[in-house]
N, CA and C atoms as an extended XYZ file, in Angstrom:
249
Properties=species:S:1:pos:R:3:atomname:S:1:resname:S:1:resid:I:1 pbc="F F F"
N        61.128      -15.950      -79.987 N   MET     1
C        61.763      -16.639      -78.874 CA  MET     1
C        61.403      -18.119      -78.949 C   MET     1
N        62.390      -18.975      -78.828 N   ALA     2
C        62.153      -20.415      -78.860 CA  ALA     2
C        61.419      -20.837      -77.593 C   ALA     2
N        60.423      -21.698      -77.783 N   SER     3
C        59.611      -22.105      -76.633 CA  SER     3
C        60.437      -22.855      -75.587 C   SER     3
N        61.568      -23.453      -76.001 N   GLU     4
C        62.409      -24.178      -75.045 CA  GLU     4
C        62.999      -23.240      -73.994 C   GLU     4
N        63.073      -21.955      -74.304 N   LEU     5
C        63.640      -20.995      -73.366 CA  LEU     5
C        62.652      -20.591      -72.278 C   LEU     5
N        61.379      -20.851      -72.502 N   LEU     6
C        60.363      -20.516      -71.504 CA  LEU     6
C        60.397      -21.534      -70.367 C   LEU     6
N        60.070      -21.112      -69.149 N   PRO     7
C        59.990      -22.074      -68.043 CA  PRO     7
C        58.940      -23.145      -68.343 C   PRO     7
N        59.135      -24.310      -67.792 N   ARG     8
C        58.233      -25.443      -68.073 CA  ARG     8
C        56.782      -25.120      -67.717 C   ARG     8
N        56.548      -24.453      -66.571 N   PHE     9
C        55.176      -24.143      -66.186 CA  PHE     9
C        54.519      -23.245      -67.224 C   PHE     9
N        55.308      -22.343      -67.829 N   HIS    10
C        54.752      -21.417      -68.817 CA  HIS    10
C        54.405      -22.156      -70.121 C   HIS    10
N        55.265      -23.071      -70.528 N   ARG    11
C        54.965      -23.877      -71.728 CA  ARG    11
C        53.699      -24.704      -71.493 C   ARG    11
N        53.579      -25.280      -70.287 N   LEU    12
C        52.389      -26.055      -69.949 CA  LEU    12
C        51.160      -25.158      -69.941 C   LEU    12
N        51.284      -23.980      -69.362 N   LYS    13
C        50.153      -23.043      -69.323 CA  LYS    13
C        49.670      -22.728      -70.730 C   LYS    13
N        50.583      -22.497      -71.656 N   LEU    14
C        50.202      -22.195      -73.041 CA  LEU    14
C        49.478      -23.371      -73.699 C   LEU    14
N        49.959      -24.597      -73.433 N   LYS    15
C        49.293      -25.785      -73.976 CA  LYS    15
C        47.882      -25.924      -73.400 C   LYS    15
N        47.757      -25.728      -72.085 N   LEU    16
C        46.447      -25.837      -71.445 CA  LEU    16
C        45.503      -24.742      -71.925 C   LEU    16
N        46.024      -23.542      -72.128 N   MET    17
C        45.214      -22.428      -72.619 CA  MET    17
C        44.661      -22.757      -74.014 C   MET    17
N        45.504      -23.308      -74.860 N   GLU    18
C        45.070      -23.704      -76.196 CA  GLU    18
C        43.990      -24.786      -76.115 C   GLU    18
N        44.196      -25.743      -75.210 N   ASP    19
C        43.218      -26.811      -75.008 CA  ASP    19
C        41.878      -26.248      -74.537 C   ASP    19
N        41.921      -25.305      -73.614 N   ILE    20
C        40.700      -24.676      -73.099 CA  ILE    20
C        39.956      -23.971      -74.228 C   ILE    20
N        40.676      -23.177      -74.999 N   LEU    21
C        40.046      -22.381      -76.056 CA  LEU    21
C        39.479      -23.241      -77.184 C   LEU    21
N        40.113      -24.382      -77.452 N   ASN    22
C        39.700      -25.214      -78.585 CA  ASN    22
C        38.780      -26.380      -78.235 C   ASN    22
N        38.803      -26.813      -76.978 N   ASN    23
C        38.101      -28.066      -76.660 CA  ASN    23
C        37.111      -28.011      -75.508 C   ASN    23
N        36.980      -26.858      -74.856 N   TYR    24
C        36.096      -26.775      -73.694 CA  TYR    24
C        35.073      -25.669      -73.870 C   TYR    24
N        33.916      -25.905      -73.292 N   LYS    25
C        32.854      -24.899      -73.268 CA  LYS    25
C        32.858      -24.219      -71.902 C   LYS    25
N        32.392      -22.986      -71.848 N   PRO    26
C        32.295      -22.305      -70.543 CA  PRO    26
C        31.466      -23.125      -69.555 C   PRO    26
N        31.946      -23.199      -68.330 N   GLY    27
C        31.253      -23.945      -67.285 CA  GLY    27
C        31.616      -25.415      -67.226 C   GLY    27
N        32.316      -25.907      -68.231 N   GLU    28
C        32.684      -27.316      -68.281 CA  GLU    28
C        33.816      -27.616      -67.292 C   GLU    28
N        33.760      -28.795      -66.690 N   LYS    29
C        34.800      -29.199      -65.739 CA  LYS    29
C        36.094      -29.471      -66.499 C   LYS    29
N        37.200      -28.948      -65.968 N   PHE    30
C        38.508      -29.117      -66.578 CA  PHE    30
C        39.190      -30.345      -66.000 C   PHE    30
N        40.264      -30.763      -66.628 N   LEU    31
C        41.009      -31.943      -66.191 CA  LEU    31
C        41.471      -31.820      -64.735 C   LEU    31
N        41.419      -32.911      -63.998 N   PRO    32
C        41.985      -32.899      -62.641 CA  PRO    32
C        43.504      -32.716      -62.701 C   PRO    32
N        44.052      -32.132      -61.671 N   GLN    33
C        45.481      -31.841      -61.633 CA  GLN    33
C        46.321      -33.105      -61.823 C   GLN    33
N        45.927      -34.189      -61.215 N   ARG    34
C        46.696      -35.441      -61.350 CA  ARG    34
C        46.688      -35.951      -62.787 C   ARG    34
N        45.588      -35.781      -63.507 N   ASP    35
C        45.532      -36.192      -64.912 CA  ASP    35
C        46.476      -35.350      -65.758 C   ASP    35
N        46.542      -34.060      -65.469 N   ILE    36
C        47.453      -33.175      -66.203 CA  ILE    36
C        48.896      -33.583      -65.910 C   ILE    36
N        49.182      -33.904      -64.650 N   MET    37
C        50.528      -34.340      -64.275 CA  MET    37
C        50.930      -35.583      -65.070 C   MET    37
N        50.023      -36.534      -65.194 N   ALA    38
C        50.324      -37.769      -65.911 CA  ALA    38
C        50.434      -37.527      -67.416 C   ALA    38
N        49.499      -36.777      -67.965 N   GLN    39
C        49.467      -36.534      -69.411 CA  GLN    39
C        50.711      -35.800      -69.904 C   GLN    39
N        51.175      -34.828      -69.136 N   TYR    40
C        52.313      -34.006      -69.551 CA  TYR    40
C        53.609      -34.367      -68.828 C   TYR    40
N        53.568      -35.416      -68.011 N   GLU    41
C        54.736      -35.846      -67.244 CA  GLU    41
C        55.368      -34.659      -66.526 C   GLU    41
N        54.536      -33.941      -65.792 N   ALA    42
C        54.958      -32.733      -65.090 CA  ALA    42
C        54.761      -32.912      -63.586 C   ALA    42
N        55.550      -32.198      -62.825 N   SER    43
C        55.462      -32.272      -61.365 CA  SER    43
C        54.231      -31.527      -60.857 C   SER    43
N        53.904      -31.808      -59.608 N   PHE    44
C        52.773      -31.132      -58.970 CA  PHE    44
C        52.960      -29.622      -59.007 C   PHE    44
N        54.155      -29.153      -58.652 N   SER    45
C        54.384      -27.705      -58.581 CA  SER    45
C        54.297      -27.040      -59.954 C   SER    45
N        54.745      -27.725      -61.004 N   THR    46
C        54.658      -27.177      -62.359 CA  THR    46
C        53.201      -27.031      -62.781 C   THR    46
N        52.418      -28.078      -62.569 N   VAL    47
C        51.000      -28.049      -62.942 CA  VAL    47
C        50.249      -27.031      -62.095 C   VAL    47
N        50.537      -27.004      -60.811 N   ASP    48
C        49.857      -26.069      -59.920 CA  ASP    48
C        50.121      -24.624      -60.341 C   ASP    48
N        51.349      -24.311      -60.674 N   ARG    49
C        51.682      -22.935      -61.087 CA  ARG    49
C        50.976      -22.575      -62.391 C   ARG    49
N        50.968      -23.493      -63.354 N   ALA    50
C        50.283      -23.240      -64.627 CA  ALA    50
C        48.795      -22.998      -64.390 C   ALA    50
N        48.168      -23.831      -63.562 N   LEU    51
C        46.741      -23.677      -63.279 CA  LEU    51
C        46.456      -22.378      -62.522 C   LEU    51
N        47.314      -22.029      -61.552 N   ARG    52
C        47.113      -20.779      -60.802 CA  ARG    52
C        47.157      -19.571      -61.738 C   ARG    52
N        48.072      -19.590      -62.692 N   GLU    53
C        48.155      -18.469      -63.627 CA  GLU    53
C        46.934      -18.419      -64.543 C   GLU    53
N        46.426      -19.583      -64.942 N   LEU    54
C        45.219      -19.606      -65.773 CA  LEU    54
C        44.003      -19.100      -65.000 C   LEU    54
N        43.989      -19.356      -63.703 N   VAL    55
C        42.927      -18.816      -62.847 CA  VAL    55
C        43.072      -17.297      -62.766 C   VAL    55
N        44.279      -16.829      -62.511 N   GLU    56
C        44.530      -15.384      -62.402 CA  GLU    56
C        44.181      -14.640      -63.691 C   GLU    56
N        44.367      -15.298      -64.828 N   GLU    57
C        44.111      -14.667      -66.121 CA  GLU    57
C        42.672      -14.841      -66.592 C   GLU    57
N        41.853      -15.525      -65.798 N   GLY    58
C        40.430      -15.628      -66.103 CA  GLY    58
C        40.010      -16.772      -67.004 C   GLY    58
N        40.889      -17.744      -67.216 N   PHE    59
C        40.526      -18.894      -68.040 CA  PHE    59
C        39.817      -19.968      -67.232 C   PHE    59
N        40.217      -20.123      -65.977 N   LEU    60
C        39.678      -21.179      -65.125 CA  LEU    60
C        39.254      -20.612      -63.781 C   LEU    60
N        38.407      -21.389      -63.102 N   ILE    61
C        38.041      -21.088      -61.725 CA  ILE    61
C        38.149      -22.397      -60.944 C   ILE    61
N        38.740      -22.321      -59.758 N   ARG    62
C        38.867      -23.502      -58.903 CA  ARG    62
C        37.839      -23.416      -57.793 C   ARG    62
N        37.146      -24.526      -57.581 N   MET    63
C        36.154      -24.605      -56.518 CA  MET    63
C        36.567      -25.738      -55.590 C   MET    63
N        36.964      -25.365      -54.380 N   HIS    64
C        37.466      -26.340      -53.417 CA  HIS    64
C        36.460      -27.485      -53.234 C   HIS    64
N        36.958      -28.690      -53.397 N   GLY    65
C        36.128      -29.873      -53.209 CA  GLY    65
C        35.279      -30.242      -54.415 C   GLY    65
N        35.280      -29.398      -55.453 N   LYS    66
C        34.456      -29.680      -56.634 CA  LYS    66
C        35.277      -29.831      -57.900 C   LYS    66
N        36.380      -29.087      -57.997 N   GLY    67
C        37.229      -29.199      -59.168 CA  GLY    67
C        37.544      -27.858      -59.790 C   GLY    67
N        38.060      -27.931      -61.002 N   THR    68
C        38.442      -26.753      -61.763 CA  THR    68
C        37.531      -26.668      -62.978 C   THR    68
N        37.026      -25.464      -63.242 N   PHE    69
C        36.058      -25.274      -64.318 CA  PHE    69
C        36.491      -24.152      -65.244 C   PHE    69
N        36.067      -24.270      -66.501 N   VAL    70
C        36.334      -23.231      -67.487 CA  VAL    70
C        35.421      -22.049      -67.176 C   VAL    70
N        35.987      -20.847      -67.194 N   CYS    71
C        35.217      -19.645      -66.871 CA  CYS    71
C        34.140      -19.377      -67.908 C   CYS    71
N        33.054      -18.783      -67.438 N   GLU    72
C        31.915      -18.459      -68.296 CA  GLU    72
C        32.229      -17.365      -69.304 C   GLU    72
N        32.949      -16.354      -68.869 N   LYS    73
C        33.240      -15.218      -69.743 CA  LYS    73
C        34.556      -15.433      -70.461 C   LYS    73
N        34.688      -14.780      -71.612 N   LYS    74
C        35.963      -14.804      -72.309 CA  LYS    74
C        36.989      -14.106      -71.441 C   LYS    74
N        38.123      -14.743      -71.213 N   PRO    75
C        39.137      -14.131      -70.360 CA  PRO    75
C        39.872      -13.004      -71.051 C   PRO    75
N        40.427      -12.153      -70.234 N   TYR    76
C        41.323      -11.122      -70.707 CA  TYR    76
C        42.706      -11.521      -70.208 C   TYR    76
N        43.561      -11.950      -71.109 N   ALA    77
C        44.891      -12.389      -70.716 CA  ALA    77
C        45.816      -11.192      -70.647 C   ALA    77
N        46.252      -10.890      -69.432 N   LYS    78
C        47.175       -9.773      -69.238 CA  LYS    78
C        48.466      -10.056      -69.975 C   LYS    78
N        48.896       -9.092      -70.752 N   ASN    79
C        50.186       -9.176      -71.448 CA  ASN    79
C        50.323      -10.449      -72.278 C   ASN    79
N        49.238      -10.944      -72.840 N   ALA    80
C        49.291      -12.178      -73.617 CA  ALA    80
C        50.265      -12.066      -74.782 C   ALA    80
N        50.345      -10.883      -75.363 N   SER    81
C        51.249      -10.723      -76.491 CA  SER    81
C        52.708      -10.697      -76.068 C   SER    81
N        52.961      -10.467      -74.785 N   ASN    82
C        54.333      -10.401      -74.298 CA  ASN    82
C        54.819      -11.735      -73.743 C   ASN    82
N        53.945      -12.726      -73.688 N   LYS    83
C        54.342      -14.003      -73.082 CA  LYS    83
C        54.550      -15.060      -74.119 C   LYS    83
């Protein structure tokens, strides 16, 4: 399936997931949402949806007032092979 057919939030989620796996250590603070919006020229809702899914899949954890952090444990991505 061509990546252009995937919704924008999903393409962004895949890019962020790759970035997490290749460039971040567990417990490390992740990029602020506004930085992701600027870097990928994406809307707030697109970035928010991508981040929410990464949280749901165990890649990130959000801490109100502190930021977003890479999870300590290796995540289990539900249906990763189907996405």
